[in-house]
N, C-alpha and C positions, 0 to 999 in steps of 0.2 A: 100443671101436674096435680097440684093440690085440689084444684077445682074439679078435675076429672075424677079423682079419687072420691071426693065428696059427692059428686053427682051420680057416679055409676060404679064405684069401687066394690070389689068382691073380696071375701076372705078365702084364702086357699088353705085347705087342711090336708096334710100328707097322711095317708092311711096305707096300710099294707096292700090294699087293692089299687092304689094309685091316688092321685090328687082329686079332691072334691072341692067344689066352689060353692060358697054360701052368699046369698044376697041379703045383707042387713038393711035395716031402715036407716033413714038419714041420721037420727040421733045415735044409733048404734055405730054407724060409719064414723061419726065424729069421735066417739069414745074409742073405737078400734084404731083410728089414726093416732090418738094419744098413746094407746098401749104400745103400738109398734113405732113410736117416734124415734127410737134410737137403733132398733134392730129390724131387719127385714124378716127374719125367721126366729121363732121362739119355740122351745119345747113346752108342752102343756104343764109340766111340773112347776115352772117358774111363775105362772099366772096366779093371781090372788083368787080367793074363793068367789068373789064377785065376778071377776073376769071369767072364771071357769063356768059359773052359772050362766053367763051371757052366751058363751059358746055352746053349752048344753041346750039352752033355750033355742038358739038358732038351729042346732042339729035336730032337736025334737020337733020343731015346726016344719022341718024338711024344706027349708028355703034354698034348696039346691038349684043351681043354674048351670047351663051349658056354656062353656067358654070356648068359642070357635077358634080363637087365635091368641097369641101371646101378647098382643097389644093391649089387652084388657087391663084396666087399672087395678092392681093388686094392693089391697090395704096392708096385708101382711101374710106371712105363711106360718101356720101352726103345725108343729110335729106332734102327731098322735101315735107315737110308737111306744111299745112297752119298754120300760127301763131295762137296760142290759147290764149284767154284772161285768165288771172289768175282768179281762182275761188274766189268768194266773192267780186270781184271788179265790181261795177255796171258800165254799159256802159253809154255813154253820153245820149242816148235816155232814158234809165231808170232814170237817174238823172233829166233830163228835165221833164219827166212825173211826177216824184215825186214832183218836184218844182211846176208844174202847179196844181197838186192836193192839195198841201199845200196852194197855193195862193187862190184856190177856197174855201177851207175850211175856210180860214181867212175872205173872203168876206161874207160867210154865217153867221159867228159869229158876224160880225159888223153890 
């Protein structure tokens, strides 16, 4: 399994348009195996700056490959989704709007 990942592994990146697969060089595959050693899937936000630069380099070099079947050795899966706010948590603008409405209501009462 490790030899297959080292020789022909690809990095899967989940995007809103669907998964994309990148073909890193041998040294990049070794590094990515180390990055994904404990987890199969990681969000982009948990990667270090160096790791994010590597992903950006692969993406900008357009090393995309077509993966015809699921038997392909996947080094790891990276989630490139925008961060979502937890449900039920008001944003800062909602809170400031609520505060302004409360202050206006207090002025009307006095």
